[in-house]
N, C-alpha and C positions, 0 to 999 in steps of 0.2 A: 282762627286758631284751630278749630275742629277740622277744617278742611286740610290744613297743613299736616296735622297728625294722621289723618286718613291717607293722605298722599304718601307719607313716610311708610305707613304700614303696607300700602299697596306696592310700593317700590321694593320694600324688603322681601315681600312674598315673591315678587317677580324675579328679583336677583337670586333668591333661593332656588326657584324652579329652573332658572337659566343655568345656574351653577351645577345643579343636579344633572341636567341633561348633558351639559358639557363634560361632566365627570364620567357619565355613562358612555359617551362617544369615545372619550379617551381610553377608558378601560377596555372597550371592545376592540379598539385599534391595537392595544398592547397585548391583550390576552386572547385574541381571536383564535379559536381552535382550528386545526388543519382540516380542510375539507377532504372527505374520502372520495377516491375515484369511483368506487362502486358502493352503493348503499348496502348496509347490512354486514354481517360477519359470516365467514365460513365456519360451519359446524363440523365437528369430527364425525366420522361414520356415515358420510354422505353416500349416495348411490354410486356404485362403480361406473366408470365410463361404459357406454354401450358396447364399444369395440372389445372391451375386456370381458364382457359377460358372455359365457359360452352358451350357445343355443341349446335349449333342453328339448330333446325329441318328444313328440306327443306320445302318450301312452297308447299302446295298441289295444283296440277294443277286445273285451273278453269273448272267447269263442262261444257261439250259441249252443246250448245244450239241446239235444234231440228230444222229441216227445217220448220216444221209447225209453230213454234214460230217465226222464222225469217220472214216467209211470212206474218204472222199476222200484222207485223209492217213495211212491205216493202213499198217502195215508187216507183210507176210506172214511175213518172217523172224522178227520179234519174236513174232508170233502162234504160230509153230511152236515157239519156245522156251517160250512161256507154256503151250502145250498139252502139254508133256512130262508134266506131272502126270496128264493124262487117259489116258495110255497104260497106266496100271495097270488100267483098266476097259474101254478102247476100243482098237480098231485103226483106223489111218488108211490102211491099204493097200487098194488096189483088189482087190476080191474077198476081203477079209479076213473071217475068221470072227468070230462074236459071242463076246465074253468075258463079263465081268460085265455090261457094257453092250453095245448093238448097235454094229456098225461104223459109222464116220462118213464113209467115202468116199462122196461124192455126197449128203451129207445135206441140203445147201441145195437147196430146191425139192422134196424128197421128202415124201410124205404122212407125217403124224405116226403113229407106232406101226405102221409098214408093213413092217418086216423080217420075213420069213417065219420062223416057228419060234421067234421070241424072245418070252419071256414078259413082256409089258408090264404095268404097273400099271393098274388100272381107271380111275384118274383120268387117266392119259395117253391111254388109249384114248378116253375121253370128250372129250378136248380137241379132237380133229378138226383139219381144215385141213392146211396144208402147213408145212414148216419154212422159213419166210421168214427173211430177215436180222433183221427186227424181232422175230419170234417166238423165234428162237434167242437174240437179245440179251436178251429178257425171261427166257428159260429159264436161261441161264448167269449172270444177275444173282443169282437166288435160286430154284432149282428148286422148293423147297417152297412158295414164294409163288405160283407159277404153277399148280402141280398139287398138291392136297392128297393126302397118302398116297403120294407118289412113292417109288419104290425107290432113286432116285439120292441118294446120301449127300453129294454135293458141296455145300458150304455156299454157294457163289456167289462171283463175282468182282465186287467193288464198284467197281473202276477202269474207267470207261467207255472210255478209250482202249485199255486192255488187251483189253477185250472186242471192240473194233473190230479190233484186230490179229488176234485169234483168228478172227474172222469173215472177215478177209482171207485167212487161211491156209486156212480151210475152202473159200473161193471157188476156191482152186487145186486142190482135191481133187474134180475133176469132169471128165468128158469134155465136157460142155457147160456151162461155168460160167454161173451166173445173174448177169446184170449187177447192179452195185450200184445202189441207188436214187439218182437224181440229186439233188444238193442243191437245196433249194427256192430258186427265184429270189428275190432280195431284193425284198421287197414294195415296189413303187413307190407312194409316197404319192399318193393321188388328189388332183388339183388342187382347191384350195379353191374352193368354189362362189362365183362372183362375187356380191358383195352386190348385190341388186336395189335400184336407187335408189328411194327412197320416192316414191310417186306425188306429182307436183307438185300441191299443193293449189290448187284453183280460186281465182282472185283474189277476194278478198272484194268483194262487191257494194258499189259506192260508195253510201254512204247519201246519198240526195237530201234535202237539208234541206227540210223541209216549210215552205211559205210561212207567214210569220208572220201569224197571224190579225189582221186589221185591228181595231185597238182601237175598239170601239163606244163612242162618247161616252156617258157616263152621262146618263141622262135628267135634265134640269134639274128639280131639286126645285121644286115650286110655291112661289112666294113666300108667306111667312107673312103673313097679313093684319095691317095696322097696327092697333095698339090704338086704339079710339075714345076720344077724350079725355072724361073724365068731366065732366058739366056743372058749371059754377062755381056754388058756393052763393051765394045773394043774401044780403047783410048785413041 
């Protein structure tokens, strides 16, 4: 009796599950959603086609400002503040002694590697010339780029206006300050050469019509002889 009841329960559960599965298959067949050809949806405001996008020209680089123009507006006070970091190796006092680097009082216009008793690198000795504003500007931009094997560990100052301010401060450290280079005068465009008018072509020679050749009358063809009548036959 218990076995029969258990079988009935098991069959009931089996039929229920089978019916549920059949109902699901039937529902999917009837209400199956349409499959999209391309997954996803187009969103408004998408990127314009590449062909329709106009090519944007690259911005032209800003023209480089000359050192003379930078020195004309340089501030020695700012240069003194920017040069504070140099005091670890240099002295700016008149008659100051050499430290890690040579003294910088009166450096503008002084021959390169000329402080007596200071041990300069071979590359700096070979550089030669004087410390002009242009040469100092190159030097403090990146010392290792100007002199290979320099002992100066300063990496350089990339800001052109800061370098000009430092040069303006060095300008004040002299008994006879070297004048700044004058800014180059604005190039005056040369007047355009006036177009030379094309040489007037000589008037074409008037063609004198050749006199018409008098028509020579054609020679009269000789009259063809009249045919002689054949003699009439006698009957």
